[in-house]
C-alpha positions in Angstrom: -18.5 23.8 -31.1 -15.5 25.1 -28.7 -12.6 22.4 -28.0 -12.1 21.0 -24.4 -9.2 22.6 -22.5 -6.2 21.0 -22.8 -3.3 20.2 -20.3 -0.2 22.0 -20.3 2.5 19.9 -19.3 5.8 21.4 -17.4 8.3 20.3 -15.3 5.9 20.7 -12.2 3.7 18.0 -14.1 6.6 15.2 -14.0 6.5 12.3 -16.6 6.9 8.9 -15.6 9.4 6.1 -16.4 6.4 4.9 -19.0 5.4 8.3 -20.5 7.1 7.7 -23.8 5.5 4.2 -24.1 2.3 5.4 -23.2 2.2 8.0 -25.6 3.1 5.5 -28.1 0.2 3.3 -27.3 -2.5 6.0 -27.9 -3.6 7.6 -24.8 -6.1 10.4 -25.2 -6.5 11.8 -21.8 -4.7 12.5 -18.6 -5.3 13.7 -15.2 -2.5 14.8 -12.5 -2.4 13.1 -9.6 0.8 13.5 -7.1 2.0 16.0 -9.6 2.4 13.2 -12.0 0.7 12.4 -15.4 -1.9 9.6 -14.9 -3.6 8.0 -18.2 -7.4 8.0 -17.6 -8.5 7.0 -21.3 -6.9 5.4 -24.4 -9.7 4.2 -27.1 -12.9 5.4 -24.8 -13.9 4.7 -21.4 -16.5 2.2 -22.3 -14.3 0.2 -24.6 -11.1 0.4 -22.0 -13.9 -1.2 -19.4 -14.8 -4.3 -21.6 -11.0 -4.9 -22.6 -9.9 -4.9 -18.8 -12.7 -7.3 -18.0 -11.8 -9.4 -20.4 -8.2 -9.6 -21.1 -5.0 -7.8 -19.4 -3.9 -4.3 -19.4 -0.2 -2.5 -18.5 -0.9 0.3 -16.5 1.4 3.4 -15.8 0.7 3.9 -12.1 3.8 5.4 -11.2 2.0 8.7 -9.8 1.6 6.1 -6.7 4.4 7.9 -5.0 6.4 6.0 -2.4 7.4 7.6 0.9 10.1 5.6 2.4 10.0 5.0 5.8 13.3 3.1 6.9 15.1 3.2 10.4 14.6 1.8 13.8 11.5 3.6 14.5 9.9 3.0 10.9 6.8 1.2 12.4 6.1 3.3 15.0 6.1 6.3 12.6 3.7 4.6 10.1 1.6 3.2 13.1 1.2 6.6 14.3 -0.7 8.0 11.3 -3.2 5.0 10.8 -5.8 3.4 13.0 -4.9 0.1 11.5 -2.6 -2.1 13.7 0.3 -3.1 12.2 1.4 -5.5 15.0 0.7 -8.7 13.3 1.8 -7.4 9.4 4.5 -9.6 8.3 7.7 -8.8 5.9 6.0 -9.9 2.7 2.5 -8.1 3.3 0.8 -5.1 2.2 -2.0 -3.2 3.9 -4.3 -0.8 2.8 -4.3 1.9 5.5 -6.7 5.1 6.4 -3.8 7.5 7.3 -5.4 10.0 9.3 -4.9 13.8 10.9 -5.1 14.8 14.3 -9.0 15.0 14.3 -9.3 11.7 12.8 -9.8 12.9 9.0 -8.6 11.1 6.0 -5.5 12.7 4.8 -4.9 9.4 2.4 -5.9 5.8 1.9 -2.4 4.5 0.9 -1.0 0.8 0.7 1.8 0.2 3.4 3.9 -2.3 2.0 6.3 -3.8 4.7 9.7 -5.1 3.6 11.0 -5.0 7.3 10.6 -3.8 10.6 12.7 -0.9 9.9 11.6 -0.3 6.2 8.4 0.7 4.7 6.8 2.1 1.3 3.8 3.9 1.5 2.1 3.6 -1.8 0.1 6.9 -1.8 -3.3 8.2 -3.5 -3.6 11.8 -4.5 -2.1 14.1 -1.6 1.2 15.3 -0.4 2.1 13.0 2.6 6.1 13.0 2.2 5.9 16.3 4.6 3.5 15.3 7.1 5.7 12.3 7.4 9.1 14.4 7.8 7.5 16.7 9.9 6.0 14.0 12.5 9.1 12.4 12.3 11.1 15.5 13.5 8.5 16.6 15.9 8.8 13.2 17.6 12.1 13.1 17.3 11.9 9.4 15.6 15.2 7.6 14.7 13.9 7.2 10.6 14.7 8.7 7.5 11.9 9.8 5.3 12.1 10.3 1.6 10.8 9.7 -1.6 12.7 6.9 -3.5 13.1 6.1 -7.0 10.4 3.2 -7.4 7.3 3.6 -9.5 4.5 1.1 -9.7 3.8 -0.5 -13.1 0.2 -2.3 -13.0 -0.6 -5.4 -14.9 -4.4 -6.0 -14.5 -6.8 -8.1 -15.5 -8.2 -11.7 -15.7 -5.3 -12.8 -18.0 -2.8 -11.2 -15.7 -1.4 -14.5 -13.8 -1.0 -16.1 -17.4 1.3 -13.1 -18.4 3.5 -12.7 -15.2 3.7 -16.4 -15.2 5.2 -16.4 -18.5 7.6 -14.0 -17.4 8.6 -14.9 -14.0 7.4 -18.7 -13.8 4.1 -20.2 -12.3 5.4 -19.8 -9.2 3.8 -16.2 -9.1 0.2 -18.2 -9.3 0.7 -18.9 -5.5 1.4 -15.3 -4.6 -1.2 -14.4 -1.8 -3.7 -11.3 -2.3 -1.6 -8.2 -0.8 1.4 -10.1 -0.3 4.5 -9.6 -2.5 7.7 -11.2 -3.4 10.9 -10.5 -5.5 10.9 -11.8 -9.1 13.4 -11.6 -11.7 12.5 -9.5 -14.7 14.7 -8.8 -17.6 17.6 -9.8 -15.4 16.7 -7.3 -12.5 15.1 -8.3 -9.2 11.7 -6.2 -8.5 9.2 -6.4 -5.7 5.8 -7.6 -7.3 2.4 -7.4 -5.2 -1.0 -9.0 -6.1 -2.6 -6.2 -5.6 -3.9 -3.3 -7.7 -6.7 -0.6 -8.4 -9.3 -2.8 -9.9 -11.1 -5.8 -9.2 -10.2 -8.0 -12.0 -7.1 -9.1 -10.4 -3.6 -8.5 -11.2 -0.1 -7.4 -9.7 1.9 -4.2 -9.4 5.5 -4.1 -10.4 7.5 -1.8 -7.8 10.1 -0.8 -10.3 13.2 0.6 -8.6 15.1 2.7 -11.3 13.5 5.0 -13.7 16.0 4.1 -16.6 14.9 0.6 -16.3 11.0 1.5 -17.2 10.7 1.0 -21.1 12.7 -2.5 -21.0 10.0 -4.0 -18.3 7.3 -2.4 -20.2 8.4 -3.8 -23.2 9.0 -7.4 -21.7 5.3 -7.2 -20.9 4.0 -6.2 -24.2 6.0 -8.8 -26.0 4.9 -11.7 -23.8 1.5 -10.5 -23.6 1.0 -10.3 -27.1 -0.7 -13.7 -27.3 -3.2 -12.4 -24.5 -4.6 -9.3 -26.2 -2.5 -7.1 -23.6 -2.9 -3.4 -24.3 -2.0 -0.1 -22.4 -4.8 0.9 -19.9 -5.4 2.9 -17.0 -7.8 2.7 -13.9 -11.3 2.7 -15.2 -14.1 4.9 -13.8 -16.9 2.4 -14.7 -15.0 -0.5 -13.4 -13.8 1.0 -10.0 -17.8 2.2 -9.3 -18.8 -1.2 -9.5 -16.2 -2.7 -7.5 -16.8 0.4 -4.9 -13.4 1.4 -5.0 -12.7 4.9 -3.3 -11.2 7.6 -4.6 -9.5 9.8 -2.2 -10.0 13.7 -2.9 -13.3 12.5 -4.6 -15.3 10.2 -2.9 -13.4 11.4 0.6 -11.5 14.2 1.5 -9.8 15.1 5.0 -13.4 16.4 6.2 -14.6 12.4 6.3 -13.6 9.9 8.7 -12.8 6.0 8.2 -16.0 5.7 9.6 -18.0 7.7 7.5 -15.9 5.9 4.3 -16.7 2.4 5.5 -13.6 1.6 6.7 -14.3 0.9 10.3 -12.9 -2.4 10.1 -9.5 -0.9 9.7 -10.0 0.8 12.9 -8.5 -1.3 15.6 -8.9 -0.3 19.5 -5.1 -0.9 20.0 -3.9 1.2 17.1 -6.3 3.9 18.0 -4.8 4.3 21.5 -1.4 5.4 19.7 -2.8 6.8 16.6 -2.6 10.6 15.8 -6.2 10.9 15.5 -7.0 8.6 18.3 -9.6 10.0 20.4 -11.6 11.4 18.1 -11.9 7.9 16.3 -12.5 6.4 19.6 -15.3 8.8 20.4 -16.8 8.3 16.7 -16.9 4.6 17.3 -19.0 4.8 20.2 -21.7 7.3 18.8 -21.3 5.7 14.9 -20.7 8.3 12.0 -23.3 10.9 10.9 -23.2 9.9 7.3 -21.6 7.0 5.3 -20.4 5.8 2.0 -23.2 3.8 -0.2 -23.6 2.8 -3.9 -26.5 4.4 -6.0 -28.4 3.0 -8.7 -29.8 6.2 -10.6 -32.5 6.5 -12.9 -32.7 7.9 -16.4 -30.8 7.7 -19.7 -26.9 7.4 -19.5 -25.6 9.7 -16.6 -23.0 12.8 -17.8 -19.3 12.7 -16.0 -19.8 13.9 -12.6 -17.0 16.3 -12.6 -18.2 18.0 -8.9 -20.3 16.2 -6.5 -24.4 16.1 -7.0 -26.6 17.3 -4.2 -28.6 14.3 -3.0 -32.2 15.5 -1.4 -35.0 13.4 0.3 -38.7 13.9 -0.2 -38.8 17.3 1.6 -36.2 18.5 -0.9 -33.6 18.6 2.4 -30.1 18.0 1.3 -29.0 14.7 2.6 -25.9 13.8 0.8 -23.8 13.9 -2.4 -22.8 12.0 -5.5 -19.2 12.1 -6.0 -18.7 9.4 -8.6 -21.3 8.2 -11.5 -21.1 6.2 -14.3 -23.3 4.1 -16.8 -22.5 0.2 -16.3 -22.7 -1.8 -19.3 -23.0 -5.1 -17.3 -25.6 -3.9 -14.9 -27.3 -2.1 -17.5 -27.9 0.7 -15.0 -26.6 4.1 -13.7 -24.6 3.5 -10.7 -22.7 6.1 -8.4 -21.1 6.2 -5.5 -22.2 9.0 -2.8 -22.2 10.2 0.9 -25.5 9.6 2.5 -26.8 10.8 5.8 -27.6 8.4 8.6 -31.3 9.0 8.6 -31.3 7.9 4.8 -28.5 5.6 4.1 -30.9 2.1 4.4 -30.6 -0.1 1.5 -33.6 0.4 -0.6 -34.1 4.3 0.2 -35.3 6.4 -2.4 -33.6 9.7 -2.6 -33.4 12.3 -5.5 -29.9 13.1 -7.2 -29.7 16.7 -8.7 -27.5 15.8 -11.6 -26.1 18.2 -13.9 -28.9 17.3 -16.6 -31.6 17.1 -14.1 -33.0 15.4 -11.4 -32.9 11.5 -11.4 -34.3 8.9 -8.8 -31.5 7.0 -6.8 -31.9 3.9 -4.7 -29.3 3.4 -2.2 -27.3 -0.3 -2.1 -24.5 -1.7 -0.9 -20.8 -1.3 -2.2 -19.8 -3.1 -4.2 -22.2 -3.6 -6.7 -23.2 -7.0 -7.2 -26.6 -6.4 -8.6 -28.7 -3.6 -9.7 
């Protein structure tokens, strides 16, 4: 049997402040995300999944690169690229924001971290937004600096994450609200910590300022977390599908609008009047999207990895969508997936056919996140 291809790492594939610790903790697979290494497997995907749902993990998610927007026109620039209104956003809040182009297509779905009216961090999913924001700022002659700061998020995820973080910074962190942030002292230095993260198990993200501090913070978490069965972990493909967490570049691309991605609740009229893609989004809001993200339950044995989209067809054999992610869910005891489904076939309970790489499977349309199957 031939060996699977491996990743050749070079200077263009940037390591992170935590890469050495990740290696020491037995990472077995990486992907490339924003030109950086992102761990994807430690023990196995399923073993990592069970541990994440029971204990606590430390995630190297430094690949969530930050674009800092600083200056008197900072909020104006960030508002210009998203249909979500920032008017009521407070200085300790994080907002999940669809970021769109001039046609309303999804360029990214970052978390905007507001530090003040004149300072934001835009915590990116996988696509190059630094030069997009720079170009828009120059084109609109805005009084802002746009740059990538030395900030690397470190995730603490899982049901024991509150206990671990409380042991490090104090019980006050238990009062931190969802998508809120504060400064906390870790190892003698203050860091912005947000209650956020790319899992449904709860947790935090430490926005590490200063590459040189990465291993110190990692070691503090592992020393305090030993009694909680802490492990190195990473975003988990099974858990993210269960939770309906979308992956930019997989489940959605620039060809999709926020409405197609089920993000219509983040498209506000006042913001669409300002947003760079507002005209297209307002028109789509009136007519409704032609397709939408849905959950899918698939029949048969355990599904293989869905590397490239699988076509979805109706009873006539017409293509009516595509599956963009699929996995066997141990907790639900079923194959589950995420896909884009055309308007006339997206009702819950609709039966369709998925042309998976190992053969056709019956698929039933349902909601996201998965609550039962």
